[in-house]
C-alpha positions in Angstrom: 42.0 51.8 59.1 43.7 48.0 58.8 40.2 47.2 58.1 38.8 50.4 55.8 38.3 47.6 52.5 36.2 45.1 53.9 34.0 48.2 55.6 33.7 49.8 52.6 32.5 47.0 50.8 29.7 46.3 53.3 28.7 49.9 54.3 29.8 52.1 51.3 29.9 55.9 52.1 28.5 55.2 55.5 31.6 53.8 56.8 32.8 57.5 57.7 29.7 57.7 59.9 31.6 55.0 62.0 35.1 56.6 62.1 32.7 59.9 63.0 30.8 57.8 66.0 34.4 56.3 66.8 36.1 59.6 67.3 33.4 60.7 69.2 33.9 57.5 71.8 37.5 57.8 72.2 37.1 61.7 73.0 34.4 60.7 76.0 36.7 57.9 77.0 39.6 60.8 77.2 37.7 62.8 79.2 36.3 59.5 81.3 40.2 59.2 82.0 40.9 62.8 82.9 38.3 62.7 85.2 39.7 59.7 86.9 42.9 60.9 86.8 41.7 63.8 88.7 40.1 62.0 91.2 42.9 59.3 92.0 45.9 60.9 91.4 48.0 57.3 91.2 49.5 56.3 87.8 47.3 53.1 86.5 45.1 51.9 83.9 41.3 51.7 84.0 41.9 48.6 86.4 43.6 51.4 88.9 40.4 53.5 88.4 38.3 50.5 88.8 39.4 49.5 92.0 39.4 52.7 93.9 35.9 53.5 92.8 34.1 50.3 92.7 36.5 47.5 94.8 38.3 44.8 94.3 35.5 42.3 92.3 34.7 44.5 89.8 38.3 46.1 89.3 39.3 42.6 88.4 36.2 41.5 86.3 37.6 44.7 84.4 41.3 43.3 84.4 40.1 40.1 82.7 38.0 41.9 80.4 41.2 44.4 79.2 43.2 41.2 78.7 40.5 40.0 76.2 40.4 43.0 74.7 44.0 43.3 74.5 43.9 39.5 72.5 41.5 40.0 70.3 42.2 43.5 69.1 46.1 42.5 68.8 44.8 39.2 67.0 43.2 41.4 64.4 45.3 43.6 63.8 48.7 41.3 63.9 46.6 39.6 61.0 46.5 42.7 59.6 49.8 43.9 59.2 50.7 40.0 58.2 48.6 40.5 55.2 50.4 44.0 54.4 54.2 42.5 55.1 53.3 39.6 53.0 51.8 42.1 50.1 54.8 44.1 50.6 57.5 41.0 50.4 55.7 40.3 47.0 55.9 43.5 46.0 59.5 43.5 46.7 59.7 41.0 44.0 59.6 37.3 46.6 57.5 35.1 45.4 56.6 33.3 48.5 54.7 30.2 49.2 51.1 31.3 50.0 51.0 29.4 53.3 53.1 31.3 54.8 50.2 33.8 55.1 47.5 31.7 56.0 47.5 28.1 56.8 43.9 25.9 56.9 43.4 24.8 60.4 40.4 23.3 59.8 36.9 24.1 60.8 37.1 27.5 59.4 40.5 28.3 61.3 42.9 29.8 59.7 46.3 30.4 61.2 49.1 33.3 59.7 52.9 32.4 60.3 53.2 36.1 58.8 51.5 37.5 61.6 53.1 35.4 64.3 56.3 36.3 62.3 55.1 40.4 63.3 53.9 39.3 66.9 57.3 38.3 67.5 59.4 40.6 65.8 57.1 43.6 68.1 57.8 41.4 71.2 61.6 40.7 70.5 61.6 45.2 70.3 59.3 45.3 73.3 61.5 43.2 75.1 64.5 45.6 74.2 63.5 47.9 76.8 62.1 51.0 77.3 64.3 53.1 75.3 64.5 50.7 71.8 60.3 50.2 72.2 60.1 53.8 72.7 62.0 54.7 69.5 60.5 52.1 67.8 57.0 53.7 68.4 58.3 57.0 67.7 59.6 55.8 64.0 56.3 53.8 63.4 53.8 56.4 64.0 56.4 59.0 62.2 55.9 57.2 59.3 51.8 56.4 60.1 51.3 59.8 60.0 53.6 60.9 56.6 51.6 57.9 54.9 48.3 59.5 56.4 49.3 63.2 55.2 50.8 61.8 52.0 47.3 59.7 50.8 45.3 63.0 52.2 47.1 65.5 50.5 47.6 63.4 47.1 43.5 62.2 47.2 42.6 65.9 47.9 43.9 66.4 44.1 41.7 63.8 43.2 38.3 64.9 44.5 35.2 65.3 42.4 32.5 66.6 44.3 30.2 65.4 41.3 30.7 62.1 43.3 29.1 63.6 46.4 25.5 62.5 45.4 23.2 59.9 47.0 22.2 57.2 44.5 19.0 55.5 45.1 17.9 58.0 48.0 19.9 57.3 51.1 23.8 57.6 52.5 23.7 54.2 53.9 23.1 51.2 51.9 
């Protein structure tokens, strides 16, 4: 949900459909992993399963694909968290210079020192070992669930069914 704002601006209420498609995709992926795990009883990831099922070349390609996927998604999430952290510090009364959130490097490339700081902080926590990173993960997950529950509960009090109408003859803009 780190990019809901831009998604709503483009897709409007049809953004809900993308979340449904994403949920179905997650369920199918979980079922595929459980099938792999029952056939290859070794702890591992998609690389291990691809290696056991299809061989070294496909596993190598998949491994690099996973590395690229994690880098791109990690960068997007870090940028989003950096923005949130920067805005949070501003709400706390700290007037920080704008270059801490976005530095124009030219050719449309923007770097975020705040996002880099968030990534370095998470890296430091991970380097602290399994116990500390596990505790941090539990705290962040609990906080995440608490915030989502709060938004759902408070948001449910302001629902107006009269808004559930199709405008312009379509649900999708």
